C-alpha positions in Angstrom: 87.8 -41.1 -165.9 87.6 -38.1 -163.6 86.7 -34.9 -165.3 85.7 -36.6 -168.5 82.5 -35.3 -170.0 80.2 -37.7 -171.7 79.0 -36.7 -175.2 76.2 -38.0 -177.3 76.3 -38.2 -181.1 74.2 -35.4 -182.6 70.6 -36.6 -183.1 70.8 -39.4 -180.5 67.7 -39.5 -178.3 68.2 -38.6 -174.7 68.1 -41.3 -172.0 64.7 -40.1 -170.7 63.0 -40.4 -174.1 64.7 -43.8 -174.8 63.6 -45.0 -171.4 60.0 -44.2 -172.2 60.2 -45.8 -175.6 61.8 -48.9 -174.1 59.1 -49.1 -171.4 56.4 -48.7 -173.9 57.9 -51.4 -176.2 58.1 -53.8 -173.3 54.5 -53.2 -172.4 53.5 -53.8 -176.0 55.4 -57.1 -175.9 53.7 -58.2 -172.7 50.2 -57.2 -174.0 50.8 -59.1 -177.3 52.0 -62.2 -175.5 49.0 -62.3 -173.1 45.5 -63.2 -174.0 44.0 -63.1 -170.5 42.3 -59.7 -170.1 42.9 -59.6 -166.3 46.6 -60.2 -166.8 46.7 -57.5 -169.5 45.1 -55.1 -167.1 47.8 -56.0 -164.5 50.5 -55.2 -167.1 48.8 -51.8 -167.8 48.6 -51.1 -164.1 52.3 -51.9 -163.6 53.2 -49.6 -166.5 51.1 -46.7 -165.0 52.4 -47.3 -161.5 56.0 -47.2 -162.8 55.3 -44.1 -164.8 53.9 -42.3 -161.8 56.9 -43.2 -159.7 59.2 -42.0 -162.5 57.3 -38.7 -162.7 57.6 -38.2 -158.9 61.4 -38.8 -159.0 61.8 -36.5 -162.0 59.7 -33.7 -160.5 59.1 -34.2 -156.7 56.9 -31.1 -156.5 54.9 -32.1 -159.6 51.4 -33.2 -159.5 50.5 -36.5 -161.0 47.1 -36.6 -159.2 45.0 -35.6 -162.2 46.3 -38.3 -164.5 46.0 -41.0 -161.7 42.5 -39.8 -160.8 41.4 -40.1 -164.5 42.9 -43.7 -164.6 41.1 -44.5 -161.3 37.8 -43.3 -162.6 38.2 -45.3 -165.8 38.9 -48.4 -163.8 35.9 -47.9 -161.6 33.6 -47.4 -164.7 35.0 -50.6 -166.2 34.3 -52.4 -162.9 30.7 -51.1 -162.9 30.2 -52.3 -166.5 31.5 -55.7 -165.6 29.2 -56.0 -162.5 26.1 -55.1 -164.4 
């Protein structure tokens, strides 16, 4: 209805917090259902990629570079350990 303001019940979590909780729960389900380490890594990558996209939409001027660089370096270190 035009002009109708939506209201939340007091104490109800905001949509943003619920979205994160739901995304994290879905990731946990996928990880629990998957025994293959490479597939688990793919699920983690998808989660991080979606989180980065969400952060850019939420704050277009924000900098997600530091978190993504840390994740990249961790992946490279893991790859180095696997090769050795």
